N, C-alpha and C positions, 0 to 999 in steps of 0.2 A: 444201689438199682437202679435208682435210674441212669446211672456211671457205666453200666454197663450195657443200658436197655440204647444207649446215645454211640456208645463206641458199637455195638451191635451194629445199630443201624448205620451209620459213618461204613460200617467193611460189606453192607449189602450194598450200599450205591455205588460201587466200585464194579468195573465191570471185571469181564473172569481176566479177562490180559492183565490190568491191574493190580490184583489181586494176586496171582503170578508171581507179577515184577516184583512186590515187596514182598510176599515169598520170601522168592532166591535172593531179594537185596540184604533181609534181616538176619537167615542165616549166613551169607560173606560178611558181615558186623561180626555177628560171635565169633563165626570162628579167626580171624584176623586178635581178632579179643582172647581170645585163649591162648593164641600160637605169642600173641605179645607177650602176654603173665606164664606162659612155658619155659620159652625161649634163653631168660636169669639162669633158668633154675636145670640148664642140663651144661652138662661139665667141657669146659674152653679149655682146644686145643692150644696146649703151649707154643711158639715159637722158639727155636732154638738160638743158640748166637752164629751156628752154619748159615740155616738157613736167611739171618739179617742180612751177614759179609753173602749171599749172594743174590737177595732183591737191590743191598743197595751196590755192588757189581752190576744187577743187569741195571737198574737207573741211571749208572753214575753212565755204563754205553752205550744210553739210548740219547744220551745228554747231550746235544748238538749246538758246539760253537760257531757261530760262519766264521770262512777266513778273516776279511776282514776285519774281526775285532778277535783274532790270536794273538797272544803275545806270549812268546816262549824265551825265555829268560835274558829279560834285557836287561844288561847293563847303562850307564854315562857312557853319554854317546856326545860326538859334533854333529851339527848335522851340514855344515859344509864337509867336512869329509868320506862319511860312512860311502859304504861301496851303495853297490845297488844290488846287491845279494843279500847285504845287511839290514838293509832296505822291507825288502819283500819276507826275510828271517824277525820283524820283529812283528808283520802283519800288513802288511802293504802287498797291493799285486800287482805284477809286473811292471804292467804298464803304470800301475802310479809311480813307481820306484823309478819307472822311468825317464818321467815329470820330470821331478824333483832330480834329478842329473840330466836331466837338458835347459834343465831354470839353471843351477853352479855352471854349464859350461859355456853358457852364455853373460855368466860372469853375475849371475844376482848368488848376493851373501846373505847368508840367519843372523842376523846382531844379536836377533832376541831369541828365544823359544818359542815365544807370542806367533815369532813371521810362517809358523809353521801354516797356519791358520789362511795367510796369502796365497797357500798354491792349490790351488786350481782343481778338483775333483778329490781331495781329501777327508774323510767322513769326520764334520767336529767332533762328535762324544774317543772319537779312536787317538785325537789331536791332543787330547783333555787329557783321558791314560797315561799320551806319551811323552808329557811334557815336562811331569817330574826328577824324568831322567834326562833330559837334556844340559845337557855345560858346554860353552859353547866360551870360550877364551878372550879375555879384555881384550889382547891385542888384535882377535878378529873381530870383536862382535865394534873400533871403532874401522875396521876395514871400510871402502868404498866403492859403492858396486863398479863393477867393469862389464865394459862393450867392446867385443872384437873388431877389430880392423885391418882385414884382407888386402897387401898393400899388394897390385897389378904381379906383384915377382912374384907371390907363394907367402908374404913370409906375412904371420899372425904380429901384431899390434895391442897391445888391452892400456884405453886412455877412460878415466873416470868420464862418467853418464853427460856431465854435463859440452863433454867435448868428443862423444861420440861420434861425431856425424863427420862426415867429408865434407873438403871442400871439392875434392877434382871429382866431378861427374859420373865420371867413369870407372872410378872405382872400385872395385866389390869390398861390401860394409854390413853389419848387422845393426841397425836401426831400433831403434826404439816403435812398437808398433802406437801406443797412442798418445803419439808426441810426429807422429808422421804424418805428413800430408799429402794431394795422390798424386804433385808428384812426385814424390818420393815414391807411391806405389806403382806408379807406371813407368816410375824406369824398369821395370822386372820386367820378364822376357810372358808376358801371360795377362797378364795385371794392365787390364783396358782402363781405358776410363768409367765405365759401368759400375766396373768393380772396384776398383778405385771410389767411384764415391759409396756404393750400396757398403763397400768396408767403414768409411768413415759414417754414413748413417746411422747405420748400426753398433759402432762405437757409441756415436754417442747417446742412440737411444740405451743405450749399457747400463752410462758412464766411464766406458773403457772397461780395455777389457783385462782381466789377472791374468789371463794362461791364452799361448800360441792357441788351445786346444779350440775357444771358443768360438774363430775363426771360422769354424765347420758350420754351423749353426746361420753361414753370410749365404743370403738367398742365391743360388747360380753359384758356390765356390765349388769347386769341384778337382780332384788327390790332387794334381799335378799345379794346380793356385797354390794348394797349399803347400807344398812340398817348397819350393821358391820363397813363396811366407817366413816359413820355419829358415830356410837356410837361410837368409840375409836378416829377417829381427830378430829382435825378442822382447820380450814383456815386461812389463816393470808396473806391479799391482799399486807402489805409491803414487800413481797419476792418477786413481777410478775418482768419479765421483762420485763420497757416499750417501748414505737420503736418511736427515735424521730423524729416524721412526717417531718420537713426539713433539716436531716440531710439525709435520707436511697430515698434506688431508685425502682423502680418498682418493680423486684421480690421484692425483701428484704419482704416490704415489702404483696404483692402476694404469700407469702408462711405465711402468718397465716390462721387458717383455719377458721375467720371469715370473709375476707376478701378477693371475685374477684380479677378477675383480671383486672378486664373493670372496679373495685373497688378503686384498687389501679391507677392505669389512671385515674378516676377524679380523685383523693386528689391529683398527681404529675398536672396534668391539673389546677388543683384550686389552689395551690400550688403557679406554673408558674403567671397566673394572677396579683397574689397579689403580690406576691414577696417574703412574712414567714404567716404562721400561729400564727397568738401569742394565740388562744385562742382555743381547740380542740371543743369548741360546736359551732366550725365559720360551723364545714364540716356537722352540723345539719341545724342552721338555713341558713344555702345558700341549704340546700336538694342537698351538692355533696354526702351521705350518707340517705340512705333511714335509716326511724327510728328503721325498726327492726331489721338492721347490726350495727348502731352508740351507741342503749344500748349495744351493746353484746362486741361491741369494746372496747369503751370509756372506760375505766379503763389501758388500754394500749399502747394510745396515751400519747405522750409526743411530744412539742409543747418548750422543752429545748432545 
């Protein structure tokens, strides 16, 4: 009796509005308990196989795979002879395929499947997915990269890279952008001392160019200048200076144009936690760097 009296006193202590709220919530709670008990007892509607097939077809039609990762009917291929349209067929855009063709036309060669990582602008995930299909003949793997030297008469000759620089200052030639000095650059129409200095300074900050496309990033670079540079120079990424991520500090990392101080700290924090970075791709796989940053910085990082 005392318990009921205490409950009654407690109930009367609530205002009219509070009592109404408690009643509404109690009714809702009872309804939820009732329906939760009732639902399992209701007859279940079975889904036919035809309906399952329609749902699967709908899900498949809604699944979107980005074109850059779409690989269709891939067969073993040699990247040194694959045509531009075939590159597009196995997942590259027209622009990406064009970069590879220009690299080959300038004398660049793929000696091993992993050389595809050297091509600026290719997504590393796509490269890893395609590497198992790359087959390079032994004879081609031993070929020497060449550069083009065009004589005043228009005749094109090919030399190994160490001999590609002309002795005749008046001749037209394809030099190597990572080894070119300001004298070689200012010989070209439209390239003055200021632009040449900017190219060399930016090249130094990067650690070298991995693609001629990076010249677009040079301050004050105009399309006309870029066209001239692309016509007379080639890019060999073997000349780039790599950053040993297991041995550098935050300051050196953040000095690279592609890395912010926040990116540098993220790399070092990951390295401290892991102990040692054994594969550069770990920075992408563990989302240490955004994809847009990783694609650009990848050629410059080393785990040695």
